[in-house]
N, C-alpha and C positions, 0 to 999 in steps of 0.2 A: 504494500500500500504506500502511495506517495504521501509525503508529509502534508502538502497543500490539501489533498483530498481529506485526510484525517482531520485537519483543522476545520475544514468546511463542515464535516459531519458533526463536529462538536460546537459549532456556533459561528464559525467564519473568521475569527481572529485568535491570535495566540492567547490573549487574555481570557476570552470566553472558553476556549478549549482548556486552558489551565484551570479555570474555575470549575469546569465540568468534571475534571478528573482529580481535583485536589492538589494541584501542583502550582508552581510559579510560572508566569509567562516566559521567564528566562529558560526554564527547563524545557518548555515546549519548543522554543526557538532553537534549542540545541539538539533536537531530535535529528537522527540521521535520515537521509533520503536515499533509498526507500527505508521505511521503518523496520525495526527489528520485529521478530515475531512477538516478543513480550509486549512491546509498545502497541503493536497492532491489536493484540488481544485486549489490552487495557482500553484502547479507543473503542473497540467493538462492544465491550462490556458496558462502558458508560454511555455510549450511543443508544444501546438497547434500553437503558433506564430512563431516557428522555420521554416526555409525553408524546403520544402518537402524532399530534399535529406538528410538534417541533421536529420530530424525526422526519416526517414527510417534507417539510420545508427545507431542512438542512440537507437531506439526501438529494432533493431536486437541485439545489445550488451546487452540491458537490459533483453531481453527474454533469451539470452544465459546464462546470470548470473542466472536467475531464474531456468533454467533447470539444471544448475550445483549445485544448492542448494537443489534440490529435493532428 
C-alpha cells in the first residue's frame, strides 16, 4: 500500500491519519513508501473502525488519488 493512499483512507492529511491511529503527524510523515506490512495492517484496522459514511468518503478520495497517479 502506498503511503498517500493510506493517509487518504485515514482522513486525507498526516494529522488526521495520526489522530486516527494514535500517533504523531511526524511518525506518519516518516512512514516508508510503500508501507510495511505492520503499518498497512494498522491502517486497515483503524480504517475499519471508522463510521460507514466516513469510510465511504475516505475510500472514494483514496481511489480517486490512485486513478490520478496511474
